[in-house]
C-alpha positions, 0 to 999 in steps of 0.5 A, a space after each residue: 452498564 449504561 455508562 460503559 455503553 455510552 463510553 463505547 458509543 462515544 469512542 465509535 462516534 469519535 472514530 467515524 467522525 475522524 474520517 472526512 470525505 473530500 470531493 475533487 474533480 468528479 472523484 473523491 478521497 477519504 482522509 483520516 487525520 491524526 491528533 496533530 494535523 499541522 505538518 503531519 506526514 502523509 500516507 496515501 493508501 490505495 485500495 485493490 481492484 474492485 474496492 473503494 476507500 471505505 472497504 479498504 480501510 475496513 479490510 486492512 485496518 491500516 487507516 486506524 493504525 497509521 492515524 494512531 501513529 501520527 500519519 494523515 491517511 489519504 485513501 483516494 477513490 479509483 474510477 469506475 461504476 458504483 463502489 467497484 473501482 480500479 486504477 490505471 497502473 499501466 498494464 492493469 486494471 479493468 476499465 481504468 486501464 482500458 480508458 487510460 485514466 491518468 491516475 498519476 495526475 489524480 494522485 498528484 491533485 489529491 496530494 496537493 489538495 490535502 496538503 493545502 487544505 489541511 496543512 500537511 507535510 510537504 516533504 514526507 510522503 509515503 504510499 502503499 496499496 493492495 493488489 491493483 493499488 500496490 501496482 499504482 503505488 509502486 508505479 507512482 513511487 518510481 515515476 515520482 521518485 524525487 517526491 516520495 519518501 518510501 513506498 510499500 506494496 502488497 500482492 501487486 507488481 507494476 509494469 517494471 519493464 516501463 519503469 526506470 526510477 531516476 532516484 532511489 526510493 526505499 521499497 517494502 514489498 509483501 507477496 505470497 508464493 501461492 498468489 493466484 491473482 498476481 503470481 509471485 514469479 510473474 505471468 497470468 494469474 489463474 484465478 485473476 480477472 485479467 489476462 495481464 502478464 504480471 511482472 515477477 517480484 524479483 524484477 520489481 526488487 531489481 528495478 528499485 535496487 538499481 538507483 541505490 547502486 552498490 554497497 547494499 548489505 543484505 540480510 535474511 531471517 525467517 518469521 514463523 511464530 504461528 502454526 498456520 502452515 506458512 512462514 515468512 522469509 524477510 530479506 533486507 538490503 541496508 544502505 548506510 544502516 537504513 533499510 533501502 529494500 525489504 522483501 517479505 515473501 510469504 511461503 504458501 501465502 495467497 492474495 491477501 493483506 496479512 493480518 487483515 480482519 478477513 485474511 485469517 478466514 481466507 487462509 492468509 498468514 498469521 505470521 506477520 501483520 502488513 500494517 505493523 510491517 509497513 509502519 515499521 518500515 516507514 518509521 525509519 524515514 520519518 
């Protein structure tokens, strides 16, 4: 029994020790490194509004899953007071947007620092995020389209009226039709903490679709293994056999990270895992 306890303790200590904090320009980022560090692909994961890197790592489980898949997982910190941090994604959110914080430049600095400090890949860059973090991840991918390998967003749409990607960037987006913070069809969320008139998911897909031009082949399937009152409609647009765009619409789903530790307790779907879907999508571009 004591040996089992010591083994569990060693595993827990090894896991926690794998996360390193790096201070940068008055802010910081957390990085979880894989077993093979040199040349590892980078996955930047952005917390939601009012969150922080450690909170997002716990709430999503993404850092552990992506680290095991060989990614160097970077979780930057937004700005604000204490541990309730936000991002300036153009039209949202909170103090970061009101103060016009240059979070695009901050992400540039974080990525450059991590590459130089840890010897990470200089040509495989993936981004994802939840809610306000999704807005910034997709904004960054659109405005830095020549640098980003692929992007995935969950429950947050950026200000697409001001985004015109010059290059094609593969996009995965996951969103619930009953999201009352960032409505699926756009507009002001009735339960949101901002009066932002959010872009519709359809407009986001159109924005990222445009640079691919013609010739995309669309397919659709239903994912509904769990008896949770919801189902997922997966739409995929292929370009030369690889997914250019993928939209996972959670019918009846709310403002959640599907498959996260807390999602089930808050009415989130059990039909998919955001972590598994994101890593499956990114794997096509490794």
